[in-house]
N, C-alpha and C positions, 0 to 999 in steps of 0.2 A: 384461498391462495397458498400454498405451503409458504413456510418462514425458512427459506435458505438463500445461499449467495448465489450469484453467478459465478463470481471467483472468491476465494480466500486465501489471501497471501499468507504464505509462510514467511514471517520476518523472523529477524535476529538470525539472518544468515548470511553476514558480510564479511564472516572469516572465511579462508581459503579451502580449509578443509569441509567445512558445513555447505557451501556455496557449491561444490563440486558434488557433494552427493545431493545436495536439491536440483540441480540442474542435468544429472544424471539421470536422475527420477521423473524430470520434465514437470515438476509442479511449479505454480507461480512462487517467485520469491520476491521476497521482501528485504532492502539492505538499507545501510544508513548512507547517505552522499559523502558524509565526511570520514567513513571508515574503509572506502574503497582506495584499494592501488591500481597503478596505469594498466595493469593485466586486466583487472575485473573490469574496470573502465572502455578497453579500448577491444577488446577480445572476446572475454566470457561471456557477459551480459548482451552485448550485441548480438553475438552468436546464439545466447538462448531465445531471444526476440524473433531471430530469422530462422529459427528451429521451429518458432508455433509457438514460444514459451510466452508467459506473461511475467512481466518485471514493475515491483513497486519500489521506489526510492523516495526514503522518508529525509526531511531536510534535516531532521536531529533537535527542533526546536524544543520538542519535548524533553529529551534528555540533557540539552543545556540548561533548561530552565529548574529542573532537578538540581544541577548542581551548580545552580547561581551563576553559570559562563555565559558570554553573549555568543550567538552563532556568526560564524563565518560568511556571510551570505555570497561572497566571490567563490569561495571555494565549493559551495552547494551548488552554486548554478554552473561552475565548471564541471561539475561530474555530471549533472543532468545534461548539458549540452553535449560532452563528451559519447555518452551512449545514444543520446537522440540525433547526431551526427553520423552514426554508425551503424545504423540498423535501417532494414527498408520497411519495417513495419513498425513505426512510430506509434501507430495508435493501439499497442497491445504495452507501453511504456506509460505507466502512471508515476507523476512527478509531483512532488507537494509545494504548494506557492509558500513564500514566504508568510508568516504571522507570528505573533506574539502570544502565547499561550495567556488566557484568560484575561485579555485586554483588547477589547473591541476598538475603541479608538486609536492604540498603537497601531492595533492591526491595519486598520483603514488607511493609516498614514503611511505604513511600509507597503500597501499596495500600491498608493498614488505615487512612490518613490521608484517603485521597480515596474510601473505596469506596462512599459514597453517591452522588456525582458521575457515577461511572463506572456503579453501578446506572442511575441516570437514563436513561445514554444507552441502555443494552440495553432497558430498559423502552419508550423511544421507537421502538426499532426498529432502531438502528444496527448495523452489524457492529462491536463492539469487539474490538481485536485485542490479547491479552495477550500481552506478551512474556516467556516463559519464561529467564529468564538463567541460564548455566550457572555451575557451581559444586559444594558438596557434595553438594547435593541433587540427585537425578535429574531428568529432566525431568519424570517421570510423578509425581514427590512436589511438583516444584513446580505443575504442573497440579492436581493433590490440593488443595494450600494456596488456589490460585486458585478452585476451587469452592467451595471453603469459607468462604473470605474475602466473596466477592461472591454467596454463597447461590443461585448457578445454574452451569449448565453453557452455557449459551446466549450463548458467545462462541465467539471465534476462537482458538485457540492460536498464537502467535507463536514462530517459530524464527528465533534469530540466527544469519547469514552469516559477520558481520565478527569481529574480534578473536577472543575465544574463544566461535566458533562451535558449535555443538552436534555433537556425533559421531553417528555411525550407531548406534552401540550405544546411544547416550541417545535418539537417535528411536525405538528399539524398546520402550522404557517405556512411550511414549504410545497411550493408548485415547481415541478424542476423534472428532468429526464434522466438524471445520473447521480446516484448517491454513494460515498464511500463511509464506512463506520471505522476512524481511526482508533487503532488500538484493541479492537476487541471482536472476536468471530463466534466464540461459543453464546449460543442464543439463549440466556437464561430471561426468567419472567420480566423483569425490568428491561431489557434488550427488545424482548417480544412487543412489549406495550409500545414501545418506540418504532419498531418495523410496522406494526400496524397501523399507526399514526402518519406514517409517510405513505405506507400502501393504501391508505384510505383516499388520498389525494392522487397519487401517482403509481395507479396499477401495471404501467406497462412500463415503468422505470428500469436502470439498471440497478442494481443492489453490488456493492463489494464491501470487502473488507479486510484488515491486517492484524496481526496478532502475532506475538514472540510464542512461537510454536515451540522453540527450544527452552524455553525457561522452566515450562513445568514438566521438561520429560529428561531432564538433566541427568536424574538417578537411572533413569531407564537405559538412556545412551551410554553411562559411566559401566554400568554392567554388561552391556552388550560388548564395549570394545575390549574390556577385561577377556571377556571369553575368546573374541576373535583374534586378540595377541596370540594365543595357542593354538588355531587355526589356521593354516596355509591359505595365501592369497593368490590368484591368478595374476595379479598386477603388484609386484614387489615396491614400486612406488607410490601406491596407495595405503595412507595410513588407515589404522585400526577406525580411529576417530571417524573418518570419511565413511568405512563399511559400516560403523554403529548408526551414523544417523539414518543412513540409506536403508537399513535395516528397520528401524523405528518407525522412518517415514511410511514404509511398507506396511506395517504394523498396526500404525496410528494415526491415519492421515484425518486432513479436515475434512468433514463432509461439505459438498458444494453440488451446486447444481451442473449435470452433465449437459453439454452442446451437442449438437447434431455431429454427427461421425466427421470426422476431418475438419470441425470446425476451428478457427482461430481463437483464442480468448477474447481477442478485439472484438470479436463478432457477435459473443454471446448475447441473447437478451432476456428480461426477466420473463419466465415462463408461468404457467397455472397449474 
C-alpha cells in the first residue's frame, strides 16, 4: 500500500493574497482561526468549500505555545462556527479541537470543559480533529478517553508531529477510521515508519496531513513576485504576490492521492 495522503492541506494561507491564490488554484487550504478576518470567515472559505474545496482550520495552539501565550478559545470557536454555519458541505471542513501542547492531563481537562461545544460541531457534520497529545498514557488510551468524553467515535484522530511527536510504537496502539498528521506532509523515513504502524491496524482509514507550504518556498515566491512585477497582468487588482504564489503552487505542489473524477475531498477514501 503506497504511503500517500488522501488530502494534504497547504497550511500558512491565512493572508489575503496567499489565500486568494490557493483558492483560485482549488487546492486544500490550511489557515489559523485567530488570523482570519470577517471576509474570509463569511465568504472566502465557505465559498471554497461549496465549490468542492477542502479547508483545514487550525486553532493556533502550537504557535501560542511557542510564544508563551494563551489561546483565546472563544475567538477560535467563533471562527470555526462562522465557516461551519455558512457552507453546504461541512464534511470538507476540518477543525482542530482544543488541546494543550505536550500535556495530556490538561488536554483531557480542556476536552471536559468544552465537550458540548465540540459535540455540536460533530453533529453539524464538521470533521473535528481531536489531537492525541503524548505522555504517560498511550495514544490508544487517549483515543479511548476521547471517545468516552465526546460520546462518539465520529471524529478524526490528530497525530502530533512537532516537539513531543508520537512514536511509531505509540501509533501502533491506535485503532480508528480517520487520522490527521498535524504539521508534517513530506514523508521521510521517520514519518514513513509511523504511517506503516498506523496502516497495519487501520488499512482502510482516511489519512490526511497539513504543513506550512509557504515557509519552505519563500525564496521561490519572492523571486517569482519580482519577475511578475515587470509583466503585465490581466487583473489590475491582483498583486504580484498572489500571482507568484499561484505560479509556485503549479510548479511545486504537494503530492497526494487523486480521487475519482468529480469527487469532493470529503468523499475520498484511502486506496491501495
